Structure formats: structure tokens, C-alpha cells
C-alpha positions in Angstrom: -68.7 26.0 74.5 -69.8 22.9 76.1 -72.4 21.5 78.4 -69.4 22.1 81.5 -69.1 25.2 80.7 -69.4 27.5 83.4 -71.8 30.7 84.1 -71.1 34.3 85.0 -74.3 36.2 86.9 -73.8 39.8 87.9 -75.4 41.5 90.1 -73.7 45.0 90.4 -69.5 45.0 90.7 -69.8 40.8 92.5 -70.5 38.3 90.1 -71.5 34.7 90.8 -70.1 31.6 89.0 -72.1 28.2 88.6 -70.7 25.1 87.3 -73.0 22.1 87.0 -71.2 19.0 86.2 -72.8 14.6 85.9 -70.0 12.8 87.0 -70.2 8.9 86.6 -69.0 8.1 90.0 -71.0 7.6 93.9 -71.5 10.6 95.6 -69.3 9.4 98.3 -66.5 9.2 96.2 -67.0 12.8 94.7 -67.2 14.1 98.4 -63.4 12.2 99.0 -62.6 13.5 96.1 -62.8 17.3 97.5 -63.9 16.6 100.9 -61.0 14.2 102.1 -57.5 16.7 101.7 -55.7 13.4 100.2 -57.4 12.8 97.4 -57.8 16.8 96.6 -54.0 17.2 97.0 -54.2 15.0 94.2 -56.1 17.4 91.8 -55.9 20.6 93.3 -52.9 21.1 95.7 -52.0 20.8 99.4 -55.2 20.8 101.4 -55.9 21.2 105.8 -59.5 21.1 106.7 -61.0 21.0 109.6 -64.5 19.4 108.1 -67.1 20.4 110.6 -69.2 23.7 110.7 -66.8 26.5 112.1 -63.8 24.4 110.6 -60.7 25.7 108.8 -59.6 25.0 105.5 -56.1 26.3 103.7 -55.5 25.5 100.7 -52.4 26.0 98.0 -53.0 25.0 94.6 -50.3 23.3 92.4 -51.0 25.8 89.6 -50.6 29.0 88.2 -47.3 28.4 88.6 -47.0 31.9 91.0 -45.5 32.4 94.6 -47.7 29.9 97.1 -48.5 33.1 99.3 -50.1 35.0 96.1 -52.3 31.5 95.5 -52.7 30.3 99.0 -56.6 30.3 100.3 -57.6 30.2 103.6 -61.3 30.5 105.3 -63.9 29.2 107.5 -66.0 26.0 106.6 -69.6 27.5 106.4 -71.4 24.6 105.4 -70.4 20.4 105.9 -72.8 18.1 105.3 -71.5 15.2 104.1 -71.3 13.6 102.2 -73.8 16.3 100.1 -72.6 20.2 100.3 -69.2 21.6 101.4 -69.6 25.4 101.6 -66.3 27.4 102.9 -64.9 30.8 102.7 -62.2 31.5 99.6 -60.0 34.4 101.3 -56.6 35.1 99.3 -54.7 37.7 99.5 -55.2 39.2 95.2 -58.3 38.4 95.1 -60.2 39.5 98.3 -63.3 37.7 100.7 -65.5 35.1 98.7 -67.7 32.1 99.3 -67.3 29.0 97.6 -69.8 26.1 97.3 -69.8 22.6 96.4 -73.5 20.7 96.2 -73.9 17.1 95.3 -77.2 14.7 94.6 -77.0 11.9 93.4 -78.2 11.5 89.7 -78.7 7.6 88.4 -75.4 6.2 89.2 -73.8 8.9 89.6 -73.8 12.6 91.0 -74.7 16.0 89.9 -72.4 18.4 91.4 -73.3 22.1 91.5 -70.8 24.6 92.2 -70.8 28.1 93.0 -68.1 31.3 93.4 -69.8 34.0 94.7 -68.8 37.0 95.8 -66.2 37.9 93.6 -65.6 41.3 92.0 -67.0 41.1 88.3 -63.3 41.8 86.8 -61.7 38.8 88.7 -64.7 36.5 88.2 -64.1 36.3 84.3 -60.6 34.8 85.1 -61.8 32.4 87.3 -64.6 30.9 84.5 -61.6 29.2 82.4 -59.5 28.5 85.8 -62.2 26.9 87.9 -63.9 24.8 84.8 -59.9 23.4 85.0 -59.7 22.5 88.3 -63.2 20.9 87.5 -61.4 18.8 84.6 -59.0 17.3 86.8 -61.3 16.5 89.4 -63.0 14.5 86.8 -60.0 12.8 85.5 -58.7 12.1 88.9 -62.5 10.1 89.8 -61.5 8.2 86.8 -57.6 7.5 87.5 -56.6 9.2 83.9 -53.7 11.5 83.6 -54.4 15.0 85.0 -54.7 17.9 82.2 -52.2 20.2 83.0 -53.5 23.5 84.4 -51.9 26.1 82.2 -52.6 24.0 78.7 -56.1 23.6 79.8 -57.0 27.7 81.0 -55.0 29.0 77.8 -57.2 26.7 75.8 -60.5 27.7 77.5 -60.3 31.3 77.9 -60.5 32.5 74.6 -64.3 31.1 74.6 -65.3 31.7 78.3 -63.7 35.7 77.3 -66.0 35.8 74.2 -69.3 34.5 75.8 -68.6 37.0 78.6 -67.3 40.2 76.5 -71.2 41.9 76.0 -71.3 41.2 80.2 
């Protein structure tokens, strides 16, 4: 496992995923990549976003290769504090309701990204660890102007390590 790995915290039947990444780009660039639908479409998938607290977000990830209706996520924006905090509901038919939060802070000449996804059922959270990791790898590649890693291949490469790390939980 590496410094980019996520952490799973369990409280009863609920789980929280946490990832902390240092990205060598200004906060404003990272903010644009997560909050501007044009940038987000490149590494995540089609996104519409009404950028304000109380606004809405609707996202359809490019991958995994499942029907759009199954992977579509919708919700309200709970916190909108450009360029530092974006928190939104994550409502997805197959997963249920949860909350995602991106917190950005300056770290020298780069940005410290703290990503949390809370309110997941424990059974779902374990599968979300490698998937979220794969999307954050795609975000980093997008920011670098590099070729994006394929989500499915990255998920498959990461999943065994996460299974081992969370097996005792």
C-alpha cells in the first residue's frame, strides 16, 4: 500500500472513506478540476453543477462500464466555498445516500486535498476504496496533462491490496 491509499473508518453499519493527497498544483487549478464541469468531465465524467450552497450536482462517471442509470449520482451542494471546500450529497440508486467532501488547502507551492466520503454502508465502502483511489489517480493525471489511467484496469490493480488491508474490519 502507498501514501496515496485511502483509509476506511467504520462506525456501526456506516463507513467513512478518507484520502489525503498532496498535488503539486495551485489550489485554484485543483479547484477547477473538481468544481468546473468541463474539467471534471475529463477525469470523472459528465457533470452538471450549480455552484452554490443549495445548488445541485448531477454526475455520470465514464466508468465502470455499467448502464448510466446505475452509476448516475445526484444531490444538493451542501458547502460551496471556492476554492477550498466542495461538499455534496451523493445519491445513487445502487448505493444509497451519502456525502462527499473535497477540502483543499495550500501546501507550499502545491495543494493538500482531503477527500472524504461518509455515510456509505460498510459492504459498499470496501468496493469504493479502490474505485475512489482510481478516480483520484485520474484527477492527478488530468492535472499533470498526462494520459489518464483506465479506471477499470486501475481498480483491478488496487482491489487486492484494499481487500487485504480491510479484511480484518
